[in-house]
N, C-alpha and C positions, 0 to 999 in steps of 0.2 A: 838597339841601334839599327837604323835603316840601312839596307843594302841595295844592290842593283835590282831593278825591277824589269819584268818582261814587258810591262805595259806602262806607257806614260800617261798617268791619270792627272786630271786638272781639278781645280777647286770645285767645279760643278759636279764632277764625278764623286768626290768625297762628300759633298753636301747630300747628294741623293742616297749614298750609303748610310750616312748619319741619320737621315730621315727614316730610312727603312728600319734601322736599329731602334729608333725611338718608338716607332709603331709596334715593333715586336715586344718591347718591354711594356708599353702601354696596355697591350692586350692582356699581358700577365697580371697587371695591376687591376684592370677592370674585372677579369675573371675571378680574382681573389674574393670578390664580394659574394659570390655564389657558392663558396665552399664552406660547408658546415659539418660534414661528416666524411667518412672514408669513401662511401659510394660517390659522393660529390667530387672528391679529390681524384679518385682513381678511375671512375667510370662516368664522370660528368653528370651524376645523378640520374643516368639513363633518361636524358631529357632533350637530346639534340635531334633536329630534323634530318631527314635522309639526305637532302642535297648538301648539307654541311659535312656530314660524315662521309658521303660519297667522294667529295673533293679531297677531304683529308685522307681518305683511304688511298688515293693515288699519290698525293703529295708525300705521305709517309714513306712511300716506296721510291721517291725521286731523290735518292741520296747519291753518294759518291759513285757507286757501281752503275746506277741507272744513267746518270748524266755524263760523267767523265768516261766511264767504262764503255758505254754504248757508243759514244762518239768515237772512241778509240777503235771499237770493233768496226764501225762504219768506215773509218780511214783504212783499216787493215784488210777487211774482208768484203766491204761493200754491202749490197742489198741482202745477202743471206742473214745478216744480223737481225733483220726484222722478225725472224722466227722466235727470238727471245720474247717478243711482245705478242704477236698474232697467234703463235702456236703455244708458246710457253707461259702465257698469262691469261688471255681472254677466256678460253674454254673453262679453265679452272676457277676463274673469278665468277663466271656465271653459275657453275656448279656449287660454289660456296654459297651464293645468294639463294639459289633455288632449293638446294638439298640440305646443306649443313647448318645454315644460320637458324632455321627453326629449332634444331637440337640445342645449339649453343644458347640462344636467347631464351627459348622456352623453358630450359632447365634452370634459369636464373643464376647460373654460375657466374663468378666474377673473373674467371680466366679460363683459358684452354687447359692448363694443368689441373684446375679444379674439376673440369669436366672429365678428364682422365681419371681422377680420383673416384668420382661417382660411377664411372663406367667400368674401370678395370682394377681399382683398389690402390692401396698405399704404394706398392712397389712401382707401378707405372707412373703414379703421381710424382713421386720423389725423383725418379729418373728424368721425367719430362721437365719438371720445374728447375732442377739443377742444370741440366743441359741447356735449357732455354736461357736461364739467367746468365750463364757463362758465355753463351754465344752472343747475347746482346751486348755484354761488356766488350767483347772482342770486336764486334761490328761497329759499335759506337766509337771504339778507339780508332778504327780505320777511318771512319768519317771525320773524327776530330783531327787526326794527323793530316789527312788530305786537306781539310779545311784550313789548318794552320799553314800547310805548304802553299796553298793557293793565296792566302793572305800575304805570306812572305814573298811569293813571286810577283803578286800584283801591286802590293803596297810597300814592299821593301822592309817590312818589320822583321825583327829577330823571331825565329821559329818558336822559341819558348814563350815570348810575349804574345805571339799570335795564338798559340794554343791556349794560354791562360785567358785571354780576352774572349775567344770563341766559347770556351767552356763556361766561363762566368755568365755570359749572356744567356746561353741555353739553360743553364742550371737556374738562373734567376727566374725566368718566366715559367719554367716547369714547377719550381718550388712555390712560386706565388699562386698560380692558378690551377695547378694540377693538369689533368687531362683536358679540361675545357680550354685552358690557355694553349696547350699543345695543338689541339684540333683547330681552334680558330686561327692560330698562327699558321698552321698548315694550309688552311684555305687561302690566307693572304699570300703565303709563299708559293702556292700553286699559280696564282695570277702573276706574281713577280717573275717566276721562272718562265712562264709563257711570254710575258712582256719582254724578257731578256733574250730568249732563244728564237722566237719567231722573227723579229727583225734581222737577227744575225743570219738566219737561214735564207730569208728573202733577199737581203743585200748580197750575201755570198753567192747565191744562185744567179742573181743578176750579173754580178761581177765576172762569173765564170762563163757566162753566155747562155744561161738557161739550161734546161735538161739536156738538150742536144750538145751544148758545149761541155757539160759535165761528162756525158758519155764519151765524147771525143777525147777529152783529157785523160779519162781513165783508160781508154783503149790505147792511147799513145804510150802511157806509162806502164801498161800491163806487162807482166813477165820479168820486170827488172827486180833484182834483189829477191826479197821474199814475197813480192806482189803476185797474187793469183792472176790467172788469165782474165781478160776482159769479160768473157762469157760468164766466168764464175762470179765476178764482182757485180755484174749488171743483171743477173738473174737470181732470184731467191732460191729456186730449186735447181739442182739437187743439193746444193750447199756443201759440196765435198771439201772445199777449203776450210769451211767452218768446222766440220766434224772431224776432219783428218782421215776420213775413209777414202780409199781409192775407188771403191765400188759405189756407183750412183744409187743402186738399190739399197745397200746398207746405210748410206747416208740419209736417204729418205726415211727408212725404218727408224734409224737412230733419232732423227729430229721428231718424228711423229710420236713414237712410243717412249723414247728415252726422255726427251725434253718435254714433249707435249702431254705425257701421261705421268710417268714416274716422278720426275723432278717437279713439274708444274703443280700437279695435284697435291704432292707431298708438301710443297711450300705454301701455296695459297690457302689450302683448307685447314691447315693446322698452325700456321704462324700467328701467334697472338698479337704481334705488332700490328698486323692488318685487321685481324678479327676484333681487336679491342675497339677499333673505331666503330664497327658495326654494333658492338655490344653497348655503346654509349647512346644509342638511339632511343626514342621515346615509345617505340612499339615494335612488335615482331615484324609487322609489315615494313616499317622503315629499316629494320635490321636486314631484311632480305633485299631491299632495294639498294642498300649501300654499295656492295660490290658490283651490282648491276649498273648503277649510275656511274661508278668509277670505271667500268669497262669501256664506256663511250669515249672519254678523253684518252684512255689508254691506247685505243686504236690509233690515235693521231700522234702519240709521243714519238714514234720513230721519225716523223718528219722534222722534229726539232732536236733530235739527238743523233740519229744515225746519218741522216742527210748532211748535216753540217760537217760530220767527220769525213764523209766522202768528198765534200767540197774542199775541205782543208787539205786532203791528199792531192788535190789538183792545184789549188790556188796558193797554198802556203809552201814556199820552196823548202823550208826546213823539214816539213813532214814528207814532202815528195822525195827529198834526198834520203830521209830515213827509210822510206819504203823501198827505195832503190838499193838499200843495203849499206849506206854510208853512216858513219858515226858523226853526229852533228852536235856541237856544243851550244848551250844556251837555253835548255829547257828548265822546267821548275825544279828538277833534281840535278841540274848541271849539264845533262845530256838530253837532247830532244828525244822524246818517246811518243808513241801513239797517244798516250794519255794527255799529252800537251796539245792535241789537235784543236780542241775548243778554245783554249786560251790564246793560242797563236792566231787562230782565225779571228777572234775578237780583236786582237792587236792590229791585224792587217786590214780589216774592213770597216770597223765601227768608228764613227766620229765621237768626240767628247760629248757627254750628255747621255747618248745611247750606251757609251762605254760604261758609265756609272750604273745604268740600269742593268747591263749585262753582268757586271761584277756583283751587284746586289742579288741578281738571279742565281749566280753560282753559290754565293754565300747562303742564300735561301735554301737551295737544294741540299747542301751539306747540313745546315741547321735542322731542316725538316726531318731528314733521315736520322740524325743523331738524337733529336728530341723524341722521335717515335720509339727508337730503341730504348732510351732511358726511361720514358714514361711506362712502357711495357715491363721493363726490368723492375721498376719501383713496385708495380702492382704484384708481380709474381713473388718478388722478395718479401713484400709485406704480408700478403694474404696466404701464399702457398708455402713459404718457408719459415718466416719469422713467427707469424701468428700460430701456425699449426704445429711447428716442431720445437720452437724455442721458448716463447712466452705464451703459454696456453691459457685459455679461460680468462682473458683480460677484456675489459670493456673497449668499446670502439675508440 
């Protein structure tokens, strides 16, 4: 049963969403023709060019946390949130391409846990495979729940119905075409996401009076409620509001070494969700280029995620009141939170038509993240757990 919606979508918006879903499923049907064995299904036959896997590499990471979470961080903290991208991602992505991919691709392993098996033995393999598989189910569940919540908030569908529809669509194209369907859909979803968020950013920035108007609005609202000072929101360093440290020195050390080295390198160089895209390439050279190609658009992602959040904190009265410490009713979960920043900005600034593109962009982001998690889970479950420990010595 339909309920109240945050956004008033019209026929043209629903039409654009339906066209997007048709393309998604169509890619799965087309990719099905090229699947003949397990390597085709789980690793695209190691046949894809670097530019395709490079875009998929980024799109696979543009899920719930990246889109909704980073816009929420932009609304709450301002510019320091760019460290998640420029410090916490780019260096490690370059390291993955230059240093780690020759090991992964050159060893001809089918997954990161399988590399752990060859390098460190059965114990490390089993721990890595099980922990990765469980983590992907949990992360995919978060993406699915948030996707269902967004569909409920935007279209008014019952949450259970929204969850089922979203899950069926993602499962359909992954099951039909395997990793190739997931990757080609991620390329499509990358462009849909940009087409959705770039106009939102530009229109919102124009509406708030440009960069000077944004700075003036943030300065005026600074210090109210839990809002950091204007200097903390408009300068990326030292990022004390983001880290929670009172000391500027400790804040910088935490960002550079904690985020930029420990967390970043641990994530980007070992996470099979991203590495799987590079392993699907047609050569070791293409495998090395994949994260490097992905690093270029990654640099620009803050401008279409964090900046809209900052704009929403000034332009959207509900987010501004929330930032000032008020409890405001009417968000996706009943009460307005920072996670609602992007949706409410869409509601306030986008005309119909562009609104449909924006909704499709949000759906694309959640579906790309969820599909990436599940396709990687399928590979690890099949190769590293089921084939090795449950049904041994079976044919492909």
